[in-house]
DOGU-629927 format. One record per atom (N, C-alpha, C, O): residue number from 1; atom name; x, y, z. Coordinates in nm, 4 decimals, padded with zeros to 6 digits, m for minus. Example, Ala and Ser with C-alpha at 12.3 -4.5 7.8 and 13.67 -1.06 7.14 Angstrom:
2
<r 1, N, <01.3190, m00.5690, 00.7800>>
<r 1, CA, <01.2300, m00.4500, 00.7800>>
<r 1, C, <01.3200, m00.3300, 00.7800>>
<r 1, O, <01.4236, m00.3319, 00.8465>>
<r 2, N, <01.2850, m00.2250, 00.7080>>
<r 2, CA, <01.3670, m00.1060, 00.7140>>
<r 2, C, <01.2900, 00.0030, 00.7870>>
<r 2, O, <01.3409, 00.1138, 00.8039>>
This chain:
116
<r 1, N, <m03.8206, 16.9560, 06.4997>>
<r 1, CA, <m03.7266, 16.9711, 06.4685>>
<r 1, C, <m03.6363, 16.9192, 06.3773>>
<r 1, O, <m03.5169, 16.9489, 06.3735>>
<r 2, N, <m03.6994, 16.8328, 06.2957>>
<r 2, CA, <m03.5548, 16.7247, 06.1878>>
<r 2, C, <m03.6367, 16.7568, 06.0905>>
<r 2, O, <m03.6814, 16.6594, 06.0299>>
<r 3, N, <m03.6927, 16.9215, 06.0333>>
<r 3, CA, <m03.6648, 16.9548, 05.9400>>
<r 3, C, <m03.5131, 16.9705, 05.9151>>
<r 3, O, <m03.5011, 16.9471, 05.7948>>
<r 4, N, <m03.3591, 17.0051, 05.9793>>
<r 4, CA, <m03.2635, 17.0439, 06.0016>>
<r 4, C, <m03.1950, 16.9644, 05.9163>>
<r 4, O, <m03.1225, 17.0084, 05.8271>>
<r 5, N, <m03.2180, 16.8229, 05.9439>>
<r 5, CA, <m03.1218, 16.7264, 05.9768>>
<r 5, C, <m03.1979, 16.5973, 05.9014>>
<r 5, O, <m03.3187, 16.5751, 05.8930>>
<r 6, N, <m03.0990, 16.5299, 05.8560>>
<r 6, CA, <m03.0869, 16.3969, 05.7712>>
<r 6, C, <m03.1993, 16.2786, 05.7871>>
<r 6, O, <m03.2458, 16.1972, 05.7072>>
<r 7, N, <m03.2256, 16.3093, 05.9464>>
<r 7, CA, <m03.2622, 16.1585, 06.0342>>
<r 7, C, <m03.4166, 16.1853, 06.0449>>
<r 7, O, <m03.4873, 16.2795, 06.0806>>
<r 8, N, <m03.4436, 16.0041, 05.9770>>
<r 8, CA, <m03.5778, 16.0017, 05.9944>>
<r 8, C, <m03.6856, 15.9582, 06.1106>>
<r 8, O, <m03.6806, 15.8520, 06.1726>>
<r 9, N, <m03.7686, 16.0451, 06.1252>>
<r 9, CA, <m03.8630, 16.0248, 06.2464>>
<r 9, C, <m03.9508, 15.8968, 06.2089>>
<r 9, O, <m03.9675, 15.8620, 06.0920>>
<r 10, N, <m04.0049, 15.8305, 06.3177>>
<r 10, CA, <m04.1143, 15.7594, 06.2914>>
<r 10, C, <m04.1603, 15.7975, 06.4563>>
<r 10, O, <m04.1069, 15.8379, 06.5596>>
<r 11, N, <m04.2807, 15.7606, 06.4119>>
<r 11, CA, <m04.4290, 15.7528, 06.5470>>
<r 11, C, <m04.4797, 15.7049, 06.5475>>
<r 11, O, <m04.5601, 15.7537, 06.4680>>
<r 12, N, <m04.5354, 15.5818, 06.5933>>
<r 12, CA, <m04.6259, 15.4860, 06.6447>>
<r 12, C, <m04.6803, 15.4843, 06.7255>>
<r 12, O, <m04.6322, 15.4478, 06.8328>>
<r 13, N, <m04.8293, 15.5300, 06.7098>>
<r 13, CA, <m04.9050, 15.5057, 06.8201>>
<r 13, C, <m04.9898, 15.3298, 06.8725>>
<r 13, O, <m05.0204, 15.2604, 06.7755>>
<r 14, N, <m05.0192, 15.2742, 07.0025>>
<r 14, CA, <m05.0163, 15.2380, 07.0039>>
<r 14, C, <m05.1560, 15.1935, 07.0572>>
<r 14, O, <m05.1483, 15.2928, 07.1296>>
<r 15, N, <m05.2471, 15.1520, 07.0822>>
<r 15, CA, <m05.4448, 15.1542, 07.1310>>
<r 15, C, <m05.4533, 15.2776, 07.1145>>
<r 15, O, <m05.3928, 15.3680, 07.0569>>
<r 16, N, <m05.5822, 15.2552, 07.2067>>
<r 16, CA, <m05.6761, 15.4308, 07.1801>>
<r 16, C, <m05.5960, 15.5506, 07.2704>>
<r 16, O, <m05.5525, 15.5557, 07.3854>>
<r 17, N, <m05.5996, 15.6275, 07.1757>>
<r 17, CA, <m05.5153, 15.7908, 07.2717>>
<r 17, C, <m05.6205, 15.8363, 07.3903>>
<r 17, O, <m05.7320, 15.8376, 07.3382>>
<r 18, N, <m05.6279, 15.8676, 07.5047>>
<r 18, CA, <m05.6527, 15.8863, 07.6483>>
<r 18, C, <m05.5676, 16.0335, 07.6220>>
<r 18, O, <m05.4663, 16.0731, 07.5644>>
<r 19, N, <m05.6984, 16.0942, 07.7180>>
<r 19, CA, <m05.6767, 16.2133, 07.8263>>
<r 19, C, <m05.5317, 16.1533, 07.9146>>
<r 19, O, <m05.4951, 16.0365, 07.9012>>
<r 20, N, <m05.4721, 16.2336, 07.9876>>
<r 20, CA, <m05.4071, 16.2409, 08.1261>>
<r 20, C, <m05.3855, 16.3823, 08.1509>>
<r 20, O, <m05.3698, 16.4765, 08.0732>>
<r 21, N, <m05.3894, 16.3722, 08.3220>>
<r 21, CA, <m05.3911, 16.4932, 08.3300>>
<r 21, C, <m05.2977, 16.5664, 08.2763>>
<r 21, O, <m05.1989, 16.5393, 08.2079>>
<r 22, N, <m05.3763, 16.7352, 08.3470>>
<r 22, CA, <m05.2594, 16.7909, 08.2218>>
<r 22, C, <m05.1432, 16.8592, 08.2917>>
<r 22, O, <m05.0915, 16.9519, 08.2294>>
<r 23, N, <m05.1027, 16.8341, 08.3894>>
<r 23, CA, <m04.9898, 16.8253, 08.4465>>
<r 23, C, <m04.9088, 16.7226, 08.4039>>
<r 23, O, <m04.7946, 16.7596, 08.3763>>
<r 24, N, <m04.9355, 16.5856, 08.3874>>
<r 24, CA, <m04.9082, 16.4397, 08.3738>>
<r 24, C, <m04.8239, 16.4846, 08.2531>>
<r 24, O, <m04.7012, 16.4832, 08.2431>>
<r 25, N, <m04.9247, 16.5283, 08.1552>>
<r 25, CA, <m04.9218, 16.5246, 07.9749>>
<r 25, C, <m04.8376, 16.6910, 07.9384>>
<r 25, O, <m04.8206, 16.7065, 07.8174>>
<r 26, N, <m04.7982, 16.7821, 08.0066>>
<r 26, CA, <m04.7261, 16.8388, 08.0013>>
<r 26, C, <m04.5654, 16.8077, 08.0742>>
<r 26, O, <m04.4635, 16.8709, 08.0467>>
<r 27, N, <m04.5752, 16.7043, 08.1635>>
<r 27, CA, <m04.3931, 16.6966, 08.1631>>
<r 27, C, <m04.3631, 16.5774, 08.0994>>
<r 27, O, <m04.2519, 16.5261, 08.0870>>
<r 28, N, <m04.4722, 16.5361, 08.0593>>
<r 28, CA, <m04.4627, 16.4123, 07.9203>>
<r 28, C, <m04.3978, 16.4715, 07.8312>>
<r 28, O, <m04.3017, 16.4266, 07.7686>>
<r 29, N, <m04.4677, 16.6174, 07.8177>>
<r 29, CA, <m04.4516, 16.6598, 07.6649>>
<r 29, C, <m04.2913, 16.7247, 07.7062>>
<r 29, O, <m04.2135, 16.7227, 07.6108>>
<r 30, N, <m04.2638, 16.7523, 07.7699>>
<r 30, CA, <m04.0866, 16.8308, 07.8666>>
<r 30, C, <m04.0216, 16.7074, 07.8473>>
<r 30, O, <m03.9216, 16.7358, 07.7814>>
<r 31, N, <m04.0229, 16.5836, 07.8687>>
<r 31, CA, <m03.9055, 16.4906, 07.8748>>
<r 31, C, <m03.9054, 16.4479, 07.7635>>
<r 31, O, <m03.7902, 16.4396, 07.7208>>
<r 32, N, <m04.0378, 16.3909, 07.6393>>
<r 32, CA, <m04.0166, 16.3772, 07.5203>>
<r 32, C, <m03.9483, 16.4624, 07.4383>>
<r 32, O, <m03.8521, 16.4265, 07.3704>>
<r 33, N, <m04.0060, 16.6063, 07.4412>>
<r 33, CA, <m03.8962, 16.7353, 07.4096>>
<r 33, C, <m03.7319, 16.6974, 07.4164>>
<r 33, O, <m03.6554, 16.6947, 07.3199>>
<r 34, N, <m03.7021, 16.6716, 07.5444>>
<r 34, CA, <m03.5331, 16.6427, 07.6256>>
<r 34, C, <m03.5214, 16.5560, 07.5219>>
<r 34, O, <m03.4637, 16.5837, 07.4168>>
<r 35, N, <m03.5939, 16.4116, 07.5559>>
<r 35, CA, <m03.4773, 16.3033, 07.4568>>
<r 35, C, <m03.5381, 16.3265, 07.3187>>
<r 35, O, <m03.5430, 16.2249, 07.2493>>
<r 36, N, <m03.5671, 16.3954, 07.2851>>
<r 36, CA, <m03.6042, 16.4478, 07.0984>>
<r 36, C, <m03.4791, 16.5055, 07.0788>>
<r 36, O, <m03.4005, 16.4468, 07.0044>>
<r 37, N, <m03.4385, 16.6353, 07.1453>>
<r 37, CA, <m03.3100, 16.7715, 07.1481>>
<r 37, C, <m03.1840, 16.6588, 07.1767>>
<r 37, O, <m03.0760, 16.7049, 07.1400>>
<r 38, N, <m03.1743, 16.5129, 07.2378>>
<r 38, CA, <m03.0416, 16.4868, 07.2899>>
<r 38, C, <m03.0135, 16.3801, 07.1258>>
<r 38, O, <m02.9082, 16.3473, 07.0712>>
<r 39, N, <m03.1520, 16.3530, 07.0902>>
<r 39, CA, <m03.1041, 16.2591, 06.9564>>
<r 39, C, <m03.0272, 16.3362, 06.8894>>
<r 39, O, <m02.9052, 16.3209, 06.8827>>
<r 40, N, <m03.0966, 16.4330, 06.8293>>
<r 40, CA, <m03.1203, 16.4955, 06.7183>>
<r 40, C, <m02.9534, 16.5963, 06.7242>>
<r 40, O, <m02.8790, 16.6125, 06.6274>>
<r 41, N, <m02.9262, 16.6613, 06.8940>>
<r 41, CA, <m02.8111, 16.6777, 06.9067>>
<r 41, C, <m02.7004, 16.6637, 06.9263>>
<r 41, O, <m02.6124, 16.7413, 06.8887>>
<r 42, N, <m02.6756, 16.5050, 07.0236>>
<r 42, CA, <m02.5909, 16.4905, 07.0063>>
<r 42, C, <m02.5517, 16.3025, 07.0169>>
<r 42, O, <m02.4475, 16.2542, 07.0612>>
<r 43, N, <m02.6626, 16.2328, 06.9653>>
<r 43, CA, <m02.6360, 16.1033, 06.9401>>
<r 43, C, <m02.5722, 16.1044, 06.8130>>
<r 43, O, <m02.4613, 16.0511, 06.8162>>
<r 44, N, <m02.6127, 16.1551, 06.6852>>
<r 44, CA, <m02.6221, 16.1681, 06.5384>>
<r 44, C, <m02.5915, 16.0353, 06.4924>>
<r 44, O, <m02.4968, 15.9696, 06.4490>>
<r 45, N, <m02.8143, 16.0163, 06.5446>>
<r 45, CA, <m02.8691, 15.9146, 06.5036>>
<r 45, C, <m02.9169, 15.9503, 06.3471>>
<r 45, O, <m02.9316, 16.0662, 06.3084>>
<r 46, N, <m02.9386, 15.8326, 06.2636>>
<r 46, CA, <m02.9914, 15.8754, 06.1736>>
<r 46, C, <m03.1362, 15.8289, 06.1968>>
<r 46, O, <m03.2097, 15.8934, 06.1220>>
<r 47, N, <m03.1896, 15.7608, 06.2555>>
<r 47, CA, <m03.3499, 15.7196, 06.2680>>
<r 47, C, <m03.3623, 15.7565, 06.4492>>
<r 47, O, <m03.2877, 15.7380, 06.5454>>
<r 48, N, <m03.4780, 15.8079, 06.4326>>
<r 48, CA, <m03.5523, 15.7990, 06.5937>>
<r 48, C, <m03.6899, 15.7194, 06.5849>>
<r 48, O, <m03.7646, 15.7365, 06.4885>>
<r 49, N, <m03.7212, 15.6315, 06.6889>>
<r 49, CA, <m03.8432, 15.5979, 06.7023>>
<r 49, C, <m03.8695, 15.6538, 06.8139>>
<r 49, O, <m03.7980, 15.6700, 06.9128>>
<r 50, N, <m04.0547, 15.7039, 06.7787>>
<r 50, CA, <m04.0902, 15.7482, 06.8813>>
<r 50, C, <m04.2309, 15.6599, 06.9053>>
<r 50, O, <m04.3152, 15.6719, 06.8165>>
<r 51, N, <m04.2758, 15.5362, 07.0644>>
<r 51, CA, <m04.4209, 15.5018, 07.0611>>
<r 51, C, <m04.4340, 15.5850, 07.1049>>
<r 51, O, <m04.3517, 15.6741, 07.1257>>
<r 52, N, <m04.5721, 15.5779, 07.1388>>
<r 52, CA, <m04.6959, 15.6164, 07.2570>>
<r 52, C, <m04.7905, 15.5299, 07.2783>>
<r 52, O, <m04.9001, 15.5642, 07.2340>>
<r 53, N, <m04.7846, 15.4111, 07.3407>>
<r 53, CA, <m04.8179, 15.3038, 07.3956>>
<r 53, C, <m04.9336, 15.3488, 07.4976>>
<r 53, O, <m04.8903, 15.3582, 07.6125>>
<r 54, N, <m05.0816, 15.3814, 07.4828>>
<r 54, CA, <m05.1981, 15.3294, 07.5197>>
<r 54, C, <m05.2419, 15.2241, 07.5707>>
<r 54, O, <m05.3183, 15.1665, 07.4932>>
<r 55, N, <m05.2219, 15.1506, 07.7080>>
<r 55, CA, <m05.2980, 15.0789, 07.7452>>
<r 55, C, <m05.3511, 15.1058, 07.8671>>
<r 55, O, <m05.2985, 15.1905, 07.9393>>
<r 56, N, <m05.4553, 15.0413, 07.9028>>
<r 56, CA, <m05.5615, 15.0495, 08.0043>>
<r 56, C, <m05.5466, 15.0699, 08.1566>>
<r 56, O, <m05.6206, 15.1361, 08.2293>>
<r 57, N, <m05.4333, 14.9982, 08.1914>>
<r 57, CA, <m05.3806, 15.0423, 08.2820>>
<r 57, C, <m05.2311, 15.1769, 08.3125>>
<r 57, O, <m05.1961, 15.2470, 08.4075>>
<r 58, N, <m05.1863, 15.1552, 08.1803>>
<r 58, CA, <m05.0547, 15.2688, 08.1895>>
<r 58, C, <m05.0546, 15.3234, 08.0794>>
<r 58, O, <m05.1172, 15.2747, 07.9853>>
<r 59, N, <m04.9610, 15.4721, 08.0656>>
<r 59, CA, <m04.9418, 15.5006, 07.9622>>
<r 59, C, <m04.8116, 15.4972, 07.9552>>
<r 59, O, <m04.7597, 15.5520, 08.0525>>
<r 60, N, <m04.7103, 15.4390, 07.8503>>
<r 60, CA, <m04.5709, 15.4345, 07.7423>>
<r 60, C, <m04.5254, 15.5283, 07.7060>>
<r 60, O, <m04.6080, 15.5788, 07.6300>>
<r 61, N, <m04.3866, 15.6261, 07.7163>>
<r 61, CA, <m04.3833, 15.6986, 07.6182>>
<r 61, C, <m04.2125, 15.6773, 07.5699>>
<r 61, O, <m04.1036, 15.6896, 07.6260>>
<r 62, N, <m04.2522, 15.6459, 07.4585>>
<r 62, CA, <m04.0506, 15.5265, 07.4045>>
<r 62, C, <m03.9992, 15.6983, 07.3241>>
<r 62, O, <m04.0700, 15.7986, 07.3157>>
<r 63, N, <m03.8791, 15.6831, 07.2837>>
<r 63, CA, <m03.8061, 15.7340, 07.2156>>
<r 63, C, <m03.6065, 15.6523, 07.1753>>
<r 63, O, <m03.4995, 15.6284, 07.2312>>
<r 64, N, <m03.6620, 15.6450, 07.0690>>
<r 64, CA, <m03.5133, 15.4837, 07.0864>>
<r 64, C, <m03.4414, 15.5513, 06.9371>>
<r 64, O, <m03.4997, 15.5411, 06.8292>>
<r 65, N, <m03.3481, 15.5992, 06.9476>>
<r 65, CA, <m03.2386, 15.6343, 06.8172>>
<r 65, C, <m03.1048, 15.5626, 06.7810>>
<r 65, O, <m03.0116, 15.5265, 06.8529>>
<r 66, N, <m03.1179, 15.5569, 06.6941>>
<r 66, CA, <m02.9702, 15.4431, 06.6395>>
<r 66, C, <m02.7891, 15.4823, 06.6292>>
<r 66, O, <m02.6900, 15.4349, 06.5736>>
<r 67, N, <m02.8247, 15.6058, 06.7264>>
<r 67, CA, <m02.6919, 15.7118, 06.7259>>
<r 67, C, <m02.5605, 15.6092, 06.8490>>
<r 67, O, <m02.5533, 15.5024, 06.9097>>
<r 68, N, <m02.4718, 15.7484, 06.8210>>
<r 68, CA, <m02.3585, 15.6998, 06.9087>>
<r 68, C, <m02.3483, 15.5997, 07.0042>>
<r 68, O, <m02.2730, 15.5053, 07.0279>>
<r 69, N, <m02.4818, 15.6673, 07.0674>>
<r 69, CA, <m02.5033, 15.6060, 07.2344>>
<r 69, C, <m02.3950, 15.6301, 07.3673>>
<r 69, O, <m02.2854, 15.6806, 07.3428>>
<r 70, N, <m02.4257, 15.5969, 07.4894>>
<r 70, CA, <m02.2984, 15.6485, 07.5650>>
<r 70, C, <m02.3040, 15.5802, 07.6855>>
<r 70, O, <m02.4018, 15.5063, 07.6962>>
<r 71, N, <m02.2135, 15.5842, 07.7964>>
<r 71, CA, <m02.2384, 15.4687, 07.8923>>
<r 71, C, <m02.2837, 15.5943, 07.9816>>
<r 71, O, <m02.2380, 15.7067, 08.0022>>
<r 72, N, <m02.4399, 15.4919, 08.0420>>
<r 72, CA, <m02.5087, 15.5684, 08.1550>>
<r 72, C, <m02.4694, 15.5750, 08.2688>>
<r 72, O, <m02.5225, 15.6492, 08.3515>>
<r 73, N, <m02.3097, 15.4539, 08.3098>>
<r 73, CA, <m02.2462, 15.4072, 08.4426>>
<r 73, C, <m02.1720, 15.5297, 08.4542>>
<r 73, O, <m02.1809, 15.5894, 08.5615>>
<r 74, N, <m02.0944, 15.5818, 08.3550>>
<r 74, CA, <m02.0087, 15.7112, 08.3481>>
<r 74, C, <m02.1163, 15.8414, 08.3307>>
<r 74, O, <m02.0628, 15.9496, 08.3549>>
<r 75, N, <m02.2577, 15.8479, 08.2928>>
<r 75, CA, <m02.2599, 16.0015, 08.2842>>
<r 75, C, <m02.3376, 16.0585, 08.3808>>
<r 75, O, <m02.4406, 16.0086, 08.4262>>
<r 76, N, <m02.2660, 16.2118, 08.4275>>
<r 76, CA, <m02.3256, 16.2755, 08.5602>>
<r 76, C, <m02.4747, 16.3010, 08.5341>>
<r 76, O, <m02.5111, 16.3583, 08.4314>>
<r 77, N, <m02.5657, 16.2558, 08.6330>>
<r 77, CA, <m02.7215, 16.2914, 08.5408>>
<r 77, C, <m02.7569, 16.4981, 08.6196>>
<r 77, O, <m02.8472, 16.5777, 08.5941>>
<r 78, N, <m02.6386, 16.5084, 08.7110>>
<r 78, CA, <m02.6839, 16.6244, 08.7552>>
<r 78, C, <m02.6233, 16.7531, 08.6859>>
<r 78, O, <m02.6393, 16.8695, 08.7226>>
<r 79, N, <m02.5375, 16.6991, 08.5590>>
<r 79, CA, <m02.5126, 16.8243, 08.4268>>
<r 79, C, <m02.5054, 16.7730, 08.3271>>
<r 79, O, <m02.4451, 16.8529, 08.2554>>
<r 80, N, <m02.5490, 16.6104, 08.2220>>
<r 80, CA, <m02.5474, 16.5919, 08.1275>>
<r 80, C, <m02.6769, 16.5853, 08.0850>>
<r 80, O, <m02.7756, 16.5398, 08.1428>>
<r 81, N, <m02.6596, 16.6618, 07.9226>>
<r 81, CA, <m02.7483, 16.6313, 07.8774>>
<r 81, C, <m02.9172, 16.6603, 07.8728>>
<r 81, O, <m02.9780, 16.6169, 07.7750>>
<r 82, N, <m02.9823, 16.7242, 07.9650>>
<r 82, CA, <m03.1137, 16.7579, 08.0618>>
<r 82, C, <m03.1091, 16.6429, 08.1621>>
<r 82, O, <m03.1824, 16.6602, 08.2595>>
<r 83, N, <m03.0325, 16.5185, 08.1598>>
<r 83, CA, <m03.0683, 16.4162, 08.2319>>
<r 83, C, <m03.1483, 16.4489, 08.3132>>
<r 83, O, <m03.2670, 16.4397, 08.2822>>
<r 84, N, <m03.1141, 16.4949, 08.4360>>
<r 84, CA, <m03.1310, 16.5412, 08.5353>>
<r 84, C, <m03.2935, 16.5952, 08.5447>>
<r 84, O, <m03.3769, 16.5552, 08.6259>>
<r 85, N, <m03.3096, 16.6771, 08.4591>>
<r 85, CA, <m03.4584, 16.7473, 08.4148>>
<r 85, C, <m03.5170, 16.6524, 08.4074>>
<r 85, O, <m03.5939, 16.6113, 08.4944>>
<r 86, N, <m03.4894, 16.5918, 08.2893>>
<r 86, CA, <m03.5712, 16.4421, 08.2907>>
<r 86, C, <m03.6548, 16.3656, 08.4160>>
<r 86, O, <m03.7759, 16.3447, 08.4219>>
<r 87, N, <m03.5724, 16.3383, 08.4931>>
<r 87, CA, <m03.5559, 16.2432, 08.6027>>
<r 87, C, <m03.6287, 16.3312, 08.7320>>
<r 87, O, <m03.6885, 16.2686, 08.8195>>
<r 88, N, <m03.6172, 16.5043, 08.7376>>
<r 88, CA, <m03.6791, 16.5557, 08.8085>>
<r 88, C, <m03.8896, 16.5316, 08.7157>>
<r 88, O, <m03.9973, 16.4846, 08.7524>>
<r 89, N, <m03.8481, 16.5822, 08.6225>>
<r 89, CA, <m03.9591, 16.5748, 08.5925>>
<r 89, C, <m04.1163, 16.4326, 08.5663>>
<r 89, O, <m04.2392, 16.4270, 08.5613>>
<r 90, N, <m04.0217, 16.3652, 08.5596>>
<r 90, CA, <m04.0579, 16.2312, 08.5551>>
<r 90, C, <m04.0784, 16.1685, 08.7198>>
<r 90, O, <m04.1601, 16.0798, 08.7443>>
<r 91, N, <m04.0178, 16.2114, 08.7916>>
<r 91, CA, <m04.0428, 16.2234, 08.9850>>
<r 91, C, <m04.1897, 16.3029, 09.0492>>
<r 91, O, <m04.2594, 16.2863, 09.1493>>
<r 92, N, <m04.1916, 16.3960, 08.9320>>
<r 92, CA, <m04.2956, 16.5118, 08.9748>>
<r 92, C, <m04.4577, 16.4150, 08.9373>>
<r 92, O, <m04.5586, 16.4225, 09.0075>>
<r 93, N, <m04.4473, 16.3519, 08.8443>>
<r 93, CA, <m04.5815, 16.3033, 08.8238>>
<r 93, C, <m04.5822, 16.2134, 08.8534>>
<r 93, O, <m04.6764, 16.1542, 08.8007>>
<r 94, N, <m04.4924, 16.1156, 08.9551>>
<r 94, CA, <m04.5020, 15.9465, 08.9826>>
<r 94, C, <m04.4383, 15.8945, 08.8695>>
<r 94, O, <m04.5245, 15.8072, 08.8589>>
<r 95, N, <m04.3727, 15.8735, 08.7868>>
<r 95, CA, <m04.3836, 15.8038, 08.6353>>
<r 95, C, <m04.2412, 15.7849, 08.6780>>
<r 95, O, <m04.1671, 15.8604, 08.7410>>
<r 96, N, <m04.2104, 15.5997, 08.6008>>
<r 96, CA, <m04.0495, 15.5381, 08.6189>>
<r 96, C, <m03.9587, 15.5793, 08.4421>>
<r 96, O, <m04.0003, 15.5646, 08.3272>>
<r 97, N, <m03.8792, 15.6114, 08.4739>>
<r 97, CA, <m03.7839, 15.6725, 08.3765>>
<r 97, C, <m03.6649, 15.5961, 08.4067>>
<r 97, O, <m03.6005, 15.5893, 08.5114>>
<r 98, N, <m03.6430, 15.5233, 08.2618>>
<r 98, CA, <m03.5574, 15.4022, 08.2529>>
<r 98, C, <m03.4500, 15.5196, 08.1428>>
<r 98, O, <m03.5192, 15.5805, 08.0612>>
<r 99, N, <m03.3753, 15.5355, 08.1397>>
<r 99, CA, <m03.2477, 15.5386, 07.9883>>
<r 99, C, <m03.1823, 15.4289, 08.0038>>
<r 99, O, <m03.1426, 15.3782, 08.1087>>
<r 100, N, <m03.1680, 15.3808, 07.8612>>
<r 100, CA, <m03.0976, 15.2262, 07.8580>>
<r 100, C, <m03.0200, 15.3639, 07.7358>>
<r 100, O, <m03.0507, 15.4737, 07.6894>>
<r 101, N, <m02.8649, 15.2276, 07.7286>>
<r 101, CA, <m02.7918, 15.3121, 07.6262>>
<r 101, C, <m02.7103, 15.2347, 07.6490>>
<r 101, O, <m02.6939, 15.1878, 07.7616>>
<r 102, N, <m02.6097, 15.1901, 07.5017>>
<r 102, CA, <m02.4300, 15.1674, 07.5693>>
<r 102, C, <m02.3835, 15.2665, 07.4014>>
<r 102, O, <m02.4556, 15.3046, 07.3092>>
<r 103, N, <m02.2467, 15.2778, 07.4229>>
<r 103, CA, <m02.2018, 15.2947, 07.3243>>
<r 103, C, <m02.2145, 15.2519, 07.2079>>
<r 103, O, <m02.2302, 15.1301, 07.2170>>
<r 104, N, <m02.2174, 15.2943, 07.0679>>
<r 104, CA, <m02.2443, 15.2620, 06.9629>>
<r 104, C, <m02.3503, 15.1369, 06.9422>>
<r 104, O, <m02.3540, 15.0494, 06.8557>>
<r 105, N, <m02.4570, 15.1702, 07.0857>>
<r 105, CA, <m02.5715, 15.0942, 07.1063>>
<r 105, C, <m02.7375, 15.1945, 07.0406>>
<r 105, O, <m02.8531, 15.1560, 07.0225>>
<r 106, N, <m02.6785, 15.3126, 07.0248>>
<r 106, CA, <m02.8010, 15.4405, 07.0442>>
<r 106, C, <m02.8479, 15.4206, 07.1946>>
<r 106, O, <m02.7826, 15.3582, 07.2782>>
<r 107, N, <m02.9700, 15.4821, 07.2174>>
<r 107, CA, <m02.9835, 15.4754, 07.3128>>
<r 107, C, <m03.1360, 15.5064, 07.2933>>
<r 107, O, <m03.1929, 15.5414, 07.1898>>
<r 108, N, <m03.2075, 15.4770, 07.4645>>
<r 108, CA, <m03.3664, 15.4579, 07.4652>>
<r 108, C, <m03.4257, 15.5131, 07.5679>>
<r 108, O, <m03.3785, 15.4835, 07.6777>>
<r 109, N, <m03.5154, 15.5847, 07.5652>>
<r 109, CA, <m03.6278, 15.6509, 07.7118>>
<r 109, C, <m03.7336, 15.6018, 07.6797>>
<r 109, O, <m03.8118, 15.5951, 07.5848>>
<r 110, N, <m03.7122, 15.5530, 07.8271>>
<r 110, CA, <m03.9082, 15.5195, 07.8176>>
<r 110, C, <m03.9104, 15.5919, 07.9415>>
<r 110, O, <m03.8208, 15.6232, 08.0200>>
<r 111, N, <m04.0032, 15.6062, 07.9405>>
<r 111, CA, <m04.1282, 15.6619, 08.0833>>
<r 111, C, <m04.2573, 15.6477, 08.0597>>
<r 111, O, <m04.3246, 15.6854, 07.9637>>
<r 112, N, <m04.3044, 15.5533, 08.2170>>
<r 112, CA, <m04.3977, 15.4492, 08.1766>>
<r 112, C, <m04.4863, 15.5315, 08.3270>>
<r 112, O, <m04.4239, 15.5413, 08.4326>>
<r 113, N, <m04.6120, 15.5768, 08.3176>>
<r 113, CA, <m04.7092, 15.6192, 08.3857>>
<r 113, C, <m04.8473, 15.5376, 08.4020>>
<r 113, O, <m04.9153, 15.5054, 08.3044>>
<r 114, N, <m04.8925, 15.4980, 08.5760>>
<r 114, CA, <m04.9915, 15.4704, 08.5589>>
<r 114, C, <m05.1369, 15.5430, 08.5346>>
<r 114, O, <m05.1636, 15.6602, 08.5614>>
<r 115, N, <m05.2146, 15.4554, 08.4837>>
<r 115, CA, <m05.3454, 15.5896, 08.4803>>
<r 115, C, <m05.3969, 15.5333, 08.6649>>
<r 115, O, <m05.3820, 15.4384, 08.7419>>
<r 116, N, <m05.4508, 15.6446, 08.6584>>
<r 116, CA, <m05.5470, 15.6977, 08.7838>>
<r 116, C, <m05.6678, 15.6888, 08.7899>>
<r 116, O, <m05.7280, 15.7319, 08.8882>>
């Protein structure tokens, strides 16, 4: 994704990786892809950080950029930047999705799911 840009992408894995159910992994992948696509296409960021956190009781995926950000209060989740799709996917797997952003402050997408 980043080969055509000057955006620096940093990936950090915390903890020992473990498998999750296939449906969970597939939805996490799609949410992560959408978050990265948004960061590359819309954020105009120079850095994107991806954290995969493997805790004993939960898994956390965080995608954070230093781009232009947006006002989360004014964006319509039904037609903006694939955000509705991310929320729907999180709901399918009983995960919590948090999207934090402010104009000029970048965007952070955090999805966490309890390990069964």
